[in-house]
N, C-alpha and C positions, 0 to 999 in steps of 0.2 A: 234626179234620183240616181243612186249608184247602180252601175251595171252589174256589179258582183257583190255578193254578200258572204260574210263568214261569221261564225260564232266564236266567241272568246270567253273562256272560263278561267278566272284567276287574273285580276287586274291590279296586281301589286307592283313592286318596284320594276320588275321586268315585263310582266304582262301589260301593265298600263302603258309603258313606253312603246311596246310593239303595237299595241292597239292604236295609239296616236299615229304611228307611222302608216298603218293600214288606212286609217281614216283620211289622213293627208293625201294618200295616193288615190283617193276616190272610191275606196271600198267601204261599203256599209258594214258595220260590225254590230252584231247582236251580242251584248256583253252581260256577263254575270259575275258578281263577286259577293261574298258574304257581307262585305262592308257596304252599308247603304250609301248611295250616291256615287260609288266608284265608277260605274259605267258612264254616267253623265259627265264626270270630271275629265274623262279621256275622249269624249266625243262619240261614245257608243250608244246604241239604242238599248235601254235596259230590258233584261229578261227576268222572269219570275224565279226561275230555277234552272238547273242544268238540263232537265227534260225539255223545258221551253226553248232553250237555245238549240237543242238538237232537232226539235220539230220545225224550226224556222230556217234552217240552212243545211247545205250539203257538205260543208267543211267546218269542223269544230276544232279550235285550237285550245290546248290546255297549258297553263303555266301555274303549277301548284307545288307545294313544298316538298312532298315525298310520296311514296307509294301508299302510305296509310291514308292519305287524302285522295290520291288519284283513284284508287280502287273503288271506293263508294261513289265518287262522282261519275266515273265511267259506267258503273252498273246502274246508276240512276238515269243516265241519258240514253243508254243503248236501246231500251224498249221504245223510245220515241224517235230514234234515228231513222232516217230514210234509207231504204235499200240502195246500195251503191254509194252511200255517204263515206266520208273520210274523217277519222279522228286523228289529230296530230298532237302527240304528247311532247311538249317542249320542256317538261319537268326533268329534274335529275332524280331518277327512280331506280329501283332494284330491277335488273334485267330479268330475273326469274319472275317477278310480278308482271313485268311488261309482256313477257312471252305468254303468260296466262291470259292477259287482256287481249292480246292479238287473237288468241283462239276464241275467246268469247265474242269478240267483235265479228270474226269470220262466220260464226254460227248465225249471225243476223245479217249477213251479206254487207257488212261494214268493213272498210279497209282501216287498219290501224297502223300508224307510222310513229315509231319512237324517234324523236328528233331532239337530241341534246343540243344545247346552244352554248356558245362561248364568246366572250368579248366583254361581258359585264354591262353595267348600266350605260357607260359611255357609247359602246357599240350599238346597244339597243336604241339609244337616242338618235344616233346617226344613221341607223339602218345598215350597219356593217358587221352584223353578227356572223359567226361561222356556225353552220348547222351540220351535225353528223347524224345521219338518218339510218334507221333500220326498218325493213319491211319490203313490200312489193315495189320494185323499181318503176314499173309503169304507173302505179298509183302515185308515187312520188313525182314523176314527171308531169302528170296531169294537173298537179296543184303548184307548179312552179310559179305561177302568177301570184300565189299567196306569199311566197318567200321573197319575191323580188323587192318589195319595199323594206324588208327587215334584215336581209342577209346579203353579204358580199360573196359568200361561198356556201355551197350546199354539197355535201359529200354523201353519196350512198355507200354505207359501210357493209351492207349485207342484209341478212334476213332478220326476223323478229328478235329484238333485243340488242342487235349490233350497234345501234345508235347510242343507246343508254350505256352499253358496255364501254364504248369509246369515250363517252362523256366522263365516266368514272375514272378511267385511266388519265384523262386530261386533268380532271379536277384534283386528283392526287398529286400530280406534279405541280399544279398551281399551289396547293396547300403546302407542300414541302418548300417551294421557293419563297413563298410569303413568310412562313414561319422562320425559316433559316435566315432570310434577309433581315427580318425584324430583329432577330438576335444580334446579327452582325452590326446593324446600325446602332443599337443601344450600346454595344461594346465600343464602337467607333466614337460615339459621343463621350463615353466615360474615359476613353483613352485620349481625349482632347483633339481628335481629328476634325477637320473641316468636312462635314458630311456631304456637301455639294461636290467637293473635290473627290471625296471617297467614291461617290457614285460615278463620277467621270472616269475614275480609274477602273472600277468594277465593270463598267459598260464597255471598256476597251480591253478587258482582260477575260480570263477563263471563268470568272465568277458571274458573268453576265447572265441574267434571266429576266423573266417577265416582270417580276417585282422591282428589280433594279432599274429597268427601262421605263416602266409604265406606272408604277405605284409610288415609289419613294421619292422621285423628283418632285412630286406634289406634296407628299406627306412632310418632307423636311421644311416645306414652306407653310405648313399648317393646314393644308387641304387634304382631308382624309378620303376624298372622293365618295362622299356619302351617297347612299342609295343602292349600293351593290349588295352582294351576298353577305349575310350576317355570319358572325362567328359560330353561332349554333348550327346553322345550315352547313357551314364548312366542316364542322365536326361530323355531322350526319353523313356528308359525302365521303369523308375518309373512312368512316365505319362501313359504308356500303362497299367501298373499295376493298377493305379487309375481308368482308363477307364474300365478295366476288372471287378474290384470290384463294380463299379457302375452298370454294367449290371447284376452282380450276386446279387445285393442288400445287399452287405456287407459293413459296414462303414469303411472308410479309415482313421483310427485314427493316424497312425504312418508315413504317407507319407510326412508330412510337413517338418520334419527334413532333410531327404536327398534332397528333392526338394530345400530347402533353401540353403543347403550346396553346392550342385553342381550348383545351380543357381548363387550363389556367385562366385564360381570358373569360370564360364563362363563369368560373368560380369567383372571379373578381368583379363580376357585374357587367361585362362587355358582351355577353352572349347575343343580345338582340341588336347590337350595333354592328356596323360594317366590319367585316373580318379584318380589315386593315388595322383596326384598333388592337390587334394582338400585340403590336409594338408598344402600346401603352401598358398592357398587362405585364409584358416582360420588363418594361421600364419601371413599373411600380415595385416589382420585387428586386430591382437593381438599385434601389435608393431613391425612387421618385424621378427617374430620368424621363425627359421628353426629347425626342429627336428634332423637334422644330424649335424655333427661337421665339415663338409668340408666348411670352410669359413663362417659358420653360427654363430648363437647367442647362 
């Protein structure tokens, strides 16, 4: 029998992978997802609902699409949560909503940690995620054992909302680099360049970024790295970034590009596919271009 137990709500692309890592580390996971059978698929003990998860463990992890989903789930589980329990929100959510949930949890003597994650499905699979956390530093330290199987780095960024704020800033840069690199790769294909060689040049030049280093070396060989963030969720994250900067009084001068790119992808039917498919959307409106050689142009 496992010495430690955690709850996990949201067992999708990221939550399911993190749950497997926890189970493989010998931690019992009480899991809940709206999809029947999701808990059993990743080795978790199934729970009836979020309240059931909270009633059975002192640490509850959340991996949900956005604040519109997080809020009702947290409000459903808090009445059943044990005093002194910790809720860790691994979602990408609105910092304003997150701060409100911190306050509601505190009223019930529950610690709330907003913990944005980065690294995508590959890092979740390997247990090498980066976690950016907001909330009480001591509460974060007490649950370091939870993060050990899933993360290579854990950064305490400040008080309530600081983790999700950091996550939005990171995700915006991710969206910009992915959208811009997709456009460049389509242009490179149409210009007749060898895209593998183009990537070699970019990765030793000033245009280097996460997409040139970690995404497109796979995509040009036909591997879209399925299982990561969808295009629709990427658009949501950029919009949350725009909302955040509006509240901060910072001009949003660079959001139009990724909003247009991922908006195009959604309109062309790629919204529920991995965000890397934005390159196919740009290729579609560029004459049916594909940047890989597997039956492409």
